[in-house]
C-alpha positions as CSV (number, residue, x, y, z in Angstrom):
1,M,-95.3,285.9,71.2
2,K,-92.5,283.5,72.0
3,L,-89.7,284.6,74.3
4,N,-86.4,282.8,74.2
5,N,-85.0,283.4,77.7
6,A,-83.2,280.1,77.9
7,L,-79.8,280.3,79.7
8,P,-76.9,278.5,78.2
9,V,-76.0,275.0,79.6
10,E,-72.4,274.5,80.8
11,A,-70.9,271.1,81.4
12,L,-68.3,271.4,84.2
13,P,-66.5,268.8,86.3
14,G,-67.7,268.4,89.9
15,R,-68.5,266.1,92.8
16,V,-71.8,264.4,93.3
17,H,-73.2,262.1,96.1
18,C,-74.0,258.5,95.0
19,Y,-77.0,257.4,96.9
20,L,-76.3,253.7,96.6
21,C,-72.7,253.5,97.9
22,T,-73.0,256.8,99.9
23,H,-69.7,258.2,98.6
24,N,-68.9,261.5,96.9
25,V,-67.5,260.8,93.5
26,A,-66.4,262.9,90.5
27,A,-68.8,263.5,87.6
28,I,-69.8,266.0,84.9
29,V,-72.4,268.5,86.2
30,L,-74.6,270.5,83.9
31,T,-75.3,274.1,85.1
32,R,-78.0,276.4,83.8
33,G,-78.0,279.6,85.8
34,S,-78.0,278.5,89.5
35,A,-79.6,275.1,88.8
36,R,-77.3,272.1,88.8
37,Q,-77.8,268.5,87.7
38,T,-75.6,265.6,86.7
39,K,-75.2,264.7,83.0
40,P,-77.5,261.8,82.1
41,G,-76.0,258.4,81.5
42,Q,-73.1,258.6,84.0
43,S,-72.4,255.8,86.5
44,C,-70.6,255.7,89.8
45,P,-67.0,254.6,89.4
46,R,-67.2,252.7,92.8
47,C,-70.5,250.8,92.5
48,K,-71.5,251.3,88.9
49,A,-74.9,252.7,89.9
50,S,-76.6,255.4,87.8
51,L,-75.8,259.0,88.9
52,D,-78.9,260.5,87.1
53,S,-80.6,261.3,90.4
54,S,-77.6,262.1,92.4
55,Y,-77.1,265.4,94.3
56,A,-74.5,267.8,92.9
57,L,-72.3,268.8,95.9
58,E,-69.8,271.2,94.2
59,V,-69.0,272.4,90.8
60,F,-65.4,273.2,89.7
61,S,-65.5,276.3,87.5
62,E,-63.0,276.7,84.7
63,L,-61.6,279.7,86.4
64,T,-60.5,277.8,89.6
65,A,-59.2,274.9,87.6
66,A,-56.6,277.1,85.7
């Protein structure tokens, strides 16, 4: 029996920590339940490093943006 308990993935704006230049920058963050990760393929606007392994510091929900 196959169960489909997958939570929907939301793409929201947020801030992440770039490990290379050690700054917090804006990026798109994917949220699934309470898990957060950056959207693959993004780069840091300051140093052009990949943000694939960066840490999501905060996520701006659509409710607070309005």
